[in-house]
Predicted model as a PDB file, atoms N, CA, C, CB and O in Angstrom, pLDDT in the B-factor column:
MODEL        1                                                                  
ATOM      1  N   UNK A   1      -4.562 -40.721  78.760  1.00 69.00           N  
ATOM      2  CA  UNK A   1      -5.886 -40.531  79.319  1.00 69.00           C  
ATOM      3  C   UNK A   1      -6.822 -41.568  78.691  1.00 69.00           C  
ATOM      4  CB  UNK A   1      -6.400 -39.073  79.073  1.00 69.00           C  
ATOM      5  O   UNK A   1      -6.886 -41.661  77.465  1.00 69.00           O  
ATOM      6  N   UNK A   2      -7.538 -42.337  79.484  1.00 76.00           N  
ATOM      7  CA  UNK A   2      -8.443 -43.354  78.947  1.00 76.00           C  
ATOM      8  C   UNK A   2      -9.651 -42.718  78.257  1.00 76.00           C  
ATOM      9  CB  UNK A   2      -8.911 -44.291  80.067  1.00 76.00           C  
ATOM     10  O   UNK A   2     -10.140 -41.661  78.655  1.00 76.00           O  
ATOM     11  N   UNK A   3     -10.104 -43.392  77.225  1.00 72.00           N  
ATOM     12  CA  UNK A   3     -11.278 -42.903  76.493  1.00 72.00           C  
ATOM     13  C   UNK A   3     -12.537 -43.207  77.291  1.00 72.00           C  
ATOM     14  CB  UNK A   3     -11.363 -43.543  75.080  1.00 72.00           C  
ATOM     15  O   UNK A   3     -12.638 -44.240  77.953  1.00 72.00           O  
ATOM     16  N   UNK A   4     -13.496 -42.286  77.216  1.00 88.00           N  
ATOM     17  CA  UNK A   4     -14.731 -42.466  77.983  1.00 88.00           C  
ATOM     18  C   UNK A   4     -15.852 -43.076  77.146  1.00 88.00           C  
ATOM     19  CB  UNK A   4     -15.187 -41.136  78.549  1.00 88.00           C  
ATOM     20  O   UNK A   4     -16.901 -43.422  77.691  1.00 88.00           O  
ATOM     21  N   UNK A   5     -15.658 -43.212  75.860  1.00 90.00           N  
ATOM     22  CA  UNK A   5     -16.685 -43.784  75.003  1.00 90.00           C  
ATOM     23  C   UNK A   5     -16.298 -43.642  73.545  1.00 90.00           C  
ATOM     24  CB  UNK A   5     -18.034 -43.119  75.260  1.00 90.00           C  
ATOM     25  O   UNK A   5     -15.197 -43.193  73.226  1.00 90.00           O  
ATOM     26  N   UNK A   6     -17.206 -44.027  72.663  1.00 92.00           N  
ATOM     27  CA  UNK A   6     -16.876 -43.962  71.234  1.00 92.00           C  
ATOM     28  C   UNK A   6     -16.728 -42.513  70.767  1.00 92.00           C  
ATOM     29  CB  UNK A   6     -17.956 -44.675  70.401  1.00 92.00           C  
ATOM     30  O   UNK A   6     -17.383 -41.605  71.279  1.00 92.00           O  
ATOM     31  N   UNK A   7     -15.864 -42.330  69.798  1.00 94.00           N  
ATOM     32  CA  UNK A   7     -15.672 -41.030  69.171  1.00 94.00           C  
ATOM     33  C   UNK A   7     -16.411 -41.030  67.841  1.00 94.00           C  
ATOM     34  CB  UNK A   7     -14.156 -40.712  68.975  1.00 94.00           C  
ATOM     35  O   UNK A   7     -16.798 -42.086  67.340  1.00 94.00           O  
ATOM     36  N   UNK A   8     -16.605 -39.856  67.274  1.00 94.00           N  
ATOM     37  CA  UNK A   8     -17.298 -39.744  65.990  1.00 94.00           C  
ATOM     38  C   UNK A   8     -16.604 -40.603  64.943  1.00 94.00           C  
ATOM     39  CB  UNK A   8     -17.357 -38.275  65.525  1.00 94.00           C  
ATOM     40  O   UNK A   8     -17.269 -41.260  64.143  1.00 94.00           O  
ATOM     41  N   UNK A   9     -15.286 -40.605  64.939  1.00 95.00           N  
ATOM     42  CA  UNK A   9     -14.538 -41.406  63.971  1.00 95.00           C  
ATOM     43  C   UNK A   9     -14.865 -42.897  64.115  1.00 95.00           C  
ATOM     44  CB  UNK A   9     -13.028 -41.178  64.145  1.00 95.00           C  
ATOM     45  O   UNK A   9     -14.956 -43.605  63.113  1.00 95.00           O  
ATOM     46  N   UNK A  10     -15.041 -43.376  65.342  1.00 96.00           N  
ATOM     47  CA  UNK A  10     -15.397 -44.782  65.568  1.00 96.00           C  
ATOM     48  C   UNK A  10     -16.757 -45.094  64.941  1.00 96.00           C  
ATOM     49  CB  UNK A  10     -15.419 -45.103  67.083  1.00 96.00           C  
ATOM     50  O   UNK A  10     -16.947 -46.146  64.331  1.00 96.00           O  
ATOM     51  N   UNK A  11     -17.680 -44.176  65.099  1.00 96.00           N  
ATOM     52  CA  UNK A  11     -19.028 -44.376  64.553  1.00 96.00           C  
ATOM     53  C   UNK A  11     -18.983 -44.365  63.026  1.00 96.00           C  
ATOM     54  CB  UNK A  11     -20.000 -43.282  65.071  1.00 96.00           C  
ATOM     55  O   UNK A  11     -19.620 -45.198  62.382  1.00 96.00           O  
ATOM     56  N   UNK A  12     -18.238 -43.433  62.450  1.00 95.00           N  
ATOM     57  CA  UNK A  12     -18.109 -43.384  60.990  1.00 95.00           C  
ATOM     58  C   UNK A  12     -17.464 -44.647  60.451  1.00 95.00           C  
ATOM     59  CB  UNK A  12     -17.294 -42.164  60.567  1.00 95.00           C  
ATOM     60  O   UNK A  12     -17.888 -45.170  59.420  1.00 95.00           O  
ATOM     61  N   UNK A  13     -16.436 -45.146  61.143  1.00 95.00           N  
ATOM     62  CA  UNK A  13     -15.783 -46.382  60.680  1.00 95.00           C  
ATOM     63  C   UNK A  13     -16.755 -47.555  60.698  1.00 95.00           C  
ATOM     64  CB  UNK A  13     -14.556 -46.704  61.555  1.00 95.00           C  
ATOM     65  O   UNK A  13     -16.747 -48.394  59.797  1.00 95.00           O  
ATOM     66  N   UNK A  14     -17.581 -47.606  61.720  1.00 97.00           N  
ATOM     67  CA  UNK A  14     -18.482 -48.747  61.859  1.00 97.00           C  
ATOM     68  C   UNK A  14     -19.737 -48.635  60.985  1.00 97.00           C  
ATOM     69  CB  UNK A  14     -18.886 -48.896  63.303  1.00 97.00           C  
ATOM     70  O   UNK A  14     -20.173 -49.626  60.399  1.00 97.00           O  
ATOM     71  N   UNK A  15     -20.311 -47.450  60.897  1.00 97.00           N  
ATOM     72  CA  UNK A  15     -21.605 -47.287  60.234  1.00 97.00           C  
ATOM     73  C   UNK A  15     -21.575 -46.384  59.003  1.00 97.00           C  
ATOM     74  CB  UNK A  15     -22.588 -46.743  61.207  1.00 97.00           C  
ATOM     75  O   UNK A  15     -22.583 -46.265  58.308  1.00 97.00           O  
ATOM     76  N   UNK A  16     -20.449 -45.751  58.723  1.00 96.00           N  
ATOM     77  CA  UNK A  16     -20.384 -44.769  57.648  1.00 96.00           C  
ATOM     78  C   UNK A  16     -20.763 -45.295  56.286  1.00 96.00           C  
ATOM     79  CB  UNK A  16     -19.033 -44.216  57.577  1.00 96.00           C  
ATOM     80  O   UNK A  16     -21.527 -44.651  55.567  1.00 96.00           O  
ATOM     81  N   UNK A  17     -20.250 -46.445  55.916  1.00 95.00           N  
ATOM     82  CA  UNK A  17     -20.532 -46.997  54.588  1.00 95.00           C  
ATOM     83  C   UNK A  17     -22.027 -47.270  54.414  1.00 95.00           C  
ATOM     84  CB  UNK A  17     -19.729 -48.292  54.364  1.00 95.00           C  
ATOM     85  O   UNK A  17     -22.602 -46.923  53.383  1.00 95.00           O  
ATOM     86  N   UNK A  18     -22.650 -47.880  55.401  1.00 97.00           N  
ATOM     87  CA  UNK A  18     -24.083 -48.162  55.326  1.00 97.00           C  
ATOM     88  C   UNK A  18     -24.894 -46.866  55.305  1.00 97.00           C  
ATOM     89  CB  UNK A  18     -24.518 -49.040  56.510  1.00 97.00           C  
ATOM     90  O   UNK A  18     -25.896 -46.766  54.596  1.00 97.00           O  
ATOM     91  N   UNK A  19     -24.458 -45.880  56.083  1.00 96.00           N  
ATOM     92  CA  UNK A  19     -25.159 -44.588  56.118  1.00 96.00           C  
ATOM     93  C   UNK A  19     -25.097 -43.924  54.749  1.00 96.00           C  
ATOM     94  CB  UNK A  19     -24.546 -43.656  57.196  1.00 96.00           C  
ATOM     95  O   UNK A  19     -26.109 -43.435  54.246  1.00 96.00           O  
ATOM     96  N   UNK A  20     -23.903 -43.903  54.140  1.00 95.00           N  
ATOM     97  CA  UNK A  20     -23.761 -43.288  52.820  1.00 95.00           C  
ATOM     98  C   UNK A  20     -24.572 -44.028  51.769  1.00 95.00           C  
ATOM     99  CB  UNK A  20     -22.296 -43.248  52.409  1.00 95.00           C  
ATOM    100  O   UNK A  20     -25.113 -43.404  50.857  1.00 95.00           O  
ATOM    101  N   UNK A  21     -24.665 -45.333  51.878  1.00 96.00           N  
ATOM    102  CA  UNK A  21     -25.458 -46.112  50.923  1.00 96.00           C  
ATOM    103  C   UNK A  21     -26.940 -45.801  51.053  1.00 96.00           C  
ATOM    104  CB  UNK A  21     -25.222 -47.606  51.126  1.00 96.00           C  
ATOM    105  O   UNK A  21     -27.667 -45.788  50.060  1.00 96.00           O  
ATOM    106  N   UNK A  22     -27.382 -45.555  52.266  1.00 96.00           N  
ATOM    107  CA  UNK A  22     -28.806 -45.287  52.517  1.00 96.00           C  
ATOM    108  C   UNK A  22     -29.165 -43.833  52.233  1.00 96.00           C  
ATOM    109  CB  UNK A  22     -29.164 -45.633  53.964  1.00 96.00           C  
ATOM    110  O   UNK A  22     -30.306 -43.540  51.875  1.00 96.00           O  
ATOM    111  N   UNK A  23     -28.222 -42.929  52.385  1.00 95.00           N  
ATOM    112  CA  UNK A  23     -28.469 -41.493  52.200  1.00 95.00           C  
ATOM    113  C   UNK A  23     -27.684 -41.012  50.992  1.00 95.00           C  
ATOM    114  CB  UNK A  23     -28.074 -40.679  53.474  1.00 95.00           C  
ATOM    115  O   UNK A  23     -26.633 -40.385  51.130  1.00 95.00           O  
ATOM    116  N   UNK A  24     -28.189 -41.303  49.835  1.00 94.00           N  
ATOM    117  CA  UNK A  24     -27.471 -41.012  48.591  1.00 94.00           C  
ATOM    118  C   UNK A  24     -27.451 -39.525  48.248  1.00 94.00           C  
ATOM    119  CB  UNK A  24     -28.095 -41.780  47.451  1.00 94.00           C  
ATOM    120  O   UNK A  24     -26.761 -39.123  47.311  1.00 94.00           O  
ATOM    121  N   UNK A  25     -28.185 -38.711  48.980  1.00 95.00           N  
ATOM    122  CA  UNK A  25     -28.227 -37.277  48.681  1.00 95.00           C  
ATOM    123  C   UNK A  25     -27.116 -36.491  49.380  1.00 95.00           C  
ATOM    124  CB  UNK A  25     -29.572 -36.711  49.082  1.00 95.00           C  
ATOM    125  O   UNK A  25     -27.108 -35.262  49.315  1.00 95.00           O  
ATOM    126  N   UNK A  26     -26.185 -37.167  50.042  1.00 95.00           N  
ATOM    127  CA  UNK A  26     -25.075 -36.463  50.684  1.00 95.00           C  
ATOM    128  C   UNK A  26     -24.243 -35.752  49.618  1.00 95.00           C  
ATOM    129  CB  UNK A  26     -24.191 -37.448  51.507  1.00 95.00           C  
ATOM    130  O   UNK A  26     -23.974 -36.307  48.552  1.00 95.00           O  
ATOM    131  N   UNK A  27     -23.845 -34.533  49.918  1.00 97.00           N  
ATOM    132  CA  UNK A  27     -23.017 -33.785  48.973  1.00 97.00           C  
ATOM    133  C   UNK A  27     -21.585 -34.328  48.999  1.00 97.00           C  
ATOM    134  CB  UNK A  27     -23.034 -32.265  49.309  1.00 97.00           C  
ATOM    135  O   UNK A  27     -21.195 -35.076  49.896  1.00 97.00           O  
ATOM    136  N   UNK A  28     -20.833 -33.931  48.001  1.00 96.00           N  
ATOM    137  CA  UNK A  28     -19.429 -34.326  47.942  1.00 96.00           C  
ATOM    138  C   UNK A  28     -18.689 -33.805  49.168  1.00 96.00           C  
ATOM    139  CB  UNK A  28     -18.767 -33.802  46.649  1.00 96.00           C  
ATOM    140  O   UNK A  28     -17.846 -34.498  49.739  1.00 96.00           O  
ATOM    141  N   UNK A  29     -19.012 -32.584  49.565  1.00 97.00           N  
ATOM    142  CA  UNK A  29     -18.361 -31.998  50.740  1.00 97.00           C  
ATOM    143  C   UNK A  29     -18.672 -32.808  51.990  1.00 97.00           C  
ATOM    144  CB  UNK A  29     -18.804 -30.541  50.933  1.00 97.00           C  
ATOM    145  O   UNK A  29     -17.780 -33.029  52.809  1.00 97.00           O  
ATOM    146  N   UNK A  30     -19.907 -33.254  52.159  1.00 96.00           N  
ATOM    147  CA  UNK A  30     -20.292 -34.053  53.329  1.00 96.00           C  
ATOM    148  C   UNK A  30     -19.548 -35.383  53.332  1.00 96.00           C  
ATOM    149  CB  UNK A  30     -21.818 -34.296  53.348  1.00 96.00           C  
ATOM    150  O   UNK A  30     -19.083 -35.832  54.380  1.00 96.00           O  
ATOM    151  N   UNK A  31     -19.434 -36.007  52.184  1.00 95.00           N  
ATOM    152  CA  UNK A  31     -18.702 -37.276  52.087  1.00 95.00           C  
ATOM    153  C   UNK A  31     -17.219 -37.068  52.428  1.00 95.00           C  
ATOM    154  CB  UNK A  31     -18.849 -37.879  50.662  1.00 95.00           C  
ATOM    155  O   UNK A  31     -16.612 -37.898  53.105  1.00 95.00           O  
ATOM    156  N   UNK A  32     -16.649 -35.970  51.960  1.00 96.00           N  
ATOM    157  CA  UNK A  32     -15.252 -35.675  52.251  1.00 96.00           C  
ATOM    158  C   UNK A  32     -15.021 -35.470  53.738  1.00 96.00           C  
ATOM    159  CB  UNK A  32     -14.805 -34.448  51.485  1.00 96.00           C  
ATOM    160  O   UNK A  32     -14.019 -35.926  54.289  1.00 96.00           O  
ATOM    161  N   UNK A  33     -15.947 -34.785  54.381  1.00 96.00           N  
ATOM    162  CA  UNK A  33     -15.812 -34.553  55.818  1.00 96.00           C  
ATOM    163  C   UNK A  33     -15.863 -35.878  56.581  1.00 96.00           C  
ATOM    164  CB  UNK A  33     -16.921 -33.601  56.320  1.00 96.00           C  
ATOM    165  O   UNK A  33     -15.084 -36.098  57.509  1.00 96.00           O  
ATOM    166  N   UNK A  34     -16.775 -36.748  56.188  1.00 95.00           N  
ATOM    167  CA  UNK A  34     -16.858 -38.061  56.850  1.00 95.00           C  
ATOM    168  C   UNK A  34     -15.543 -38.809  56.685  1.00 95.00           C  
ATOM    169  CB  UNK A  34     -18.030 -38.902  56.272  1.00 95.00           C  
ATOM    170  O   UNK A  34     -15.066 -39.438  57.629  1.00 95.00           O  
ATOM    171  N   UNK A  35     -14.963 -38.748  55.514  1.00 93.00           N  
ATOM    172  CA  UNK A  35     -13.695 -39.435  55.252  1.00 93.00           C  
ATOM    173  C   UNK A  35     -12.569 -38.797  56.055  1.00 93.00           C  
ATOM    174  CB  UNK A  35     -13.359 -39.404  53.746  1.00 93.00           C  
ATOM    175  O   UNK A  35     -11.711 -39.499  56.590  1.00 93.00           O  
ATOM    176  N   UNK A  36     -12.567 -37.478  56.141  1.00 96.00           N  
ATOM    177  CA  UNK A  36     -11.497 -36.780  56.852  1.00 96.00           C  
ATOM    178  C   UNK A  36     -11.529 -37.062  58.352  1.00 96.00           C  
ATOM    179  CB  UNK A  36     -11.599 -35.282  56.608  1.00 96.00           C  
ATOM    180  O   UNK A  36     -10.487 -37.125  59.005  1.00 96.00           O  
ATOM    181  N   UNK A  37     -12.730 -37.230  58.886  1.00 93.00           N  
ATOM    182  CA  UNK A  37     -12.857 -37.494  60.320  1.00 93.00           C  
ATOM    183  C   UNK A  37     -12.381 -38.900  60.597  1.00 93.00           C  
ATOM    184  CB  UNK A  37     -14.318 -37.302  60.808  1.00 93.00           C  
ATOM    185  O   UNK A  37     -12.398 -39.342  61.746  1.00 93.00           O  
TER     186      UNK A  37                                                      
ENDMDL                                                                          
END                                                                             
């Protein structure tokens, strides 16, 4: 089945590092979830 657009994982791969750098108050659990996705 063809993809219809970007998935959350695609967005995290592209922007996750910059987002985490800018939002330093993310909890360990939130960071783990981003990594798991």
